[in-house]
Each structure stands twice: as C-alpha cells, then as structure tokens.
N, C-alpha and C positions, 0 to 999 in steps of 0.2 A: 504494500500500500504506500503510495507516494503522495505527499502533501505539497501543494504549491507554496511558493513564498508568500503569496497573498493570504492563503489559509493560515499559515503559520503566524503572520503578522496580525491577523484578525484575532486569533486565539490568544496571542501574547497581549494584545491590547485589552481584550476582555478580562484577562487575568489581572492586568495592572489596574484596571478600573475597579474590579471587585476588591482587590487588595487595598486600594486607596479608600474606597467606601468603608471597608471594615476598620481601617486605621483611623479614619475620621470619626467613626462612631465610638471608638474606644478612647482616642486621644483628643478629639475635637472638643469644642466648648460644651459644658454641661447644660442640661435643660434649664437650670436656674439662671445661668449666665446668658443663655440664648434668649430667655424671656425678658431680659433687660431692654428698656427702650433704646432705640438707636442713638439717642442723645446722651446716654450714660457716659460718664467720664471717670477717671481715677479708679478703674476697676481692679479690685484685688480678689483673688480666689485661693482658698486653701482646701486641699483634699487629703484625707488620711484614711486608708483602709487598714484592716487588721489581718491581712494575709488571706488565706483561702476561705475563711468564713465571710459571710456577706455584711459584716459590720463595717460601718464607715461614718465619717463626719465630713460634711462639706460646708464651708463658710464663704460668704461673699459679702463684700462691701463695695458700694459704688455710689457716686454722686448722681442723683437724678432730681428732677423737679418734683416738688411735693404732690402736684396734681397727677403725676404718673404712677405714684405708689399703688393706688387702688387697682389700676389695670395690671400692674406687675403681680400683685398678690393674687388677683383673680386668674391670671394666666397660669399660675402655679397651683391653683386649686386650694388656696388658703382662704377658706370661707368663714371659719369661726373667728370671732373677735374676742380677744382676751378681756376686754372691758365688760362684756355682757356674759361671757362664758369662760371664766378662768379655769385653767387646768394645771394642777400642781406638777404633772409630769413634764410639762413643756418649759424649757428655759434655754439659756445660752450655754453651749459647750465652752469649755476652757480652751484657750489658744494663746500661744506666746508670740504670735505675729504682732509687730508694733502697730499695724493698722487696725487690728481687731480690738475695738473698745465700744461694744454695744451698750445701750443704756440699760440701767438696772430696772427701770420702770417699764413694765410690759403692758400698761393700760391700752396703748394704741396698737398693740401687736395683732397680727392676723396669723392663724396657724391651722394646721391639719393634724389631728390626732384623735383616735378613738380608743376607749378602753380595750385592752387586749392586743392592740397594735404593737409591733416591734419597730416602729418608725414614727418620727414626727418631723414636721417642717414648720418654721416660724420666720416671720419677717416683720420688720418695723421700720418706720421712717423717723429719722432723728437728726437734727442739725444738718440738713442738706444731703444726708446719705441714707441709702437703704441698707439695712443689715439683714442677711438671710442665713439661716442655719438649717441643715437637714442632718439627721442622725438616725442610724439604725443599729439595733443591738440584737 
C-alpha cells in the first residue's frame, strides 16, 4: 500500500491540529479566566493540583469595571449570594502570591456550593478587582 505525499501531509496536518487542540484544552486559559470581560487588565492566575487525585485550587484576580462583575459571576454559574444565603463552607483559600489579598468581608460575594459537594467557587468585586477562587477536595 502506497500513500501519496498529499495523503501523508493531510494526515500529519490533522494530527498536528488534534494535538494542538488537546494542548490548548489542557494548557490554555481556564474557564474562569476565559469568562473575564475582554477589558480585564492586570490578570493574575494561580493553579495548584495535588497530583493524581482531582483536588485543586484555582485563584484569579483581575481588574474589571464594577458593572461587569455580575455578568462575570453569572457566566461562571455563581448564582447564590452570600449576603442572603451565607454558607460556612465557602471562603478564600490561602495563597502566598503577593497579588492575592481578597477581602475578608464576603457580604457581596457570589458562589456555587451545595451540601455534599466536593467543590465550590466564589467571586467578589472589591476595590476595582474581581477575586475568584475555585477549590475541590
């Protein structure tokens, strides 16, 4: 069986595209970073996983306009409001990055968590920045 040069080039191109798409899915921007408005600036992201188990922590801080926060939280499915529905399981993970200094007050935070879940996500707007954290255990 002989393959033409054209067939070989098509196969190699398809392989390269598939490999590139897989690499982008793994190493490309996270869903939370991708949900930021196009006007976001000073974007910082920290990700830590704990090996082969699915535990992880992702933190993002970015400067956005205050009126963009609600759309950002909605795009991420953060529908519960801490001010009307406080949840003691939800809070800020610890991080030693110098840019990570979320507010202690969670009154204006939006989050996603239900009893029995092994994951939560939270975001809040504070002093010109959105702070986002997602963690799984």
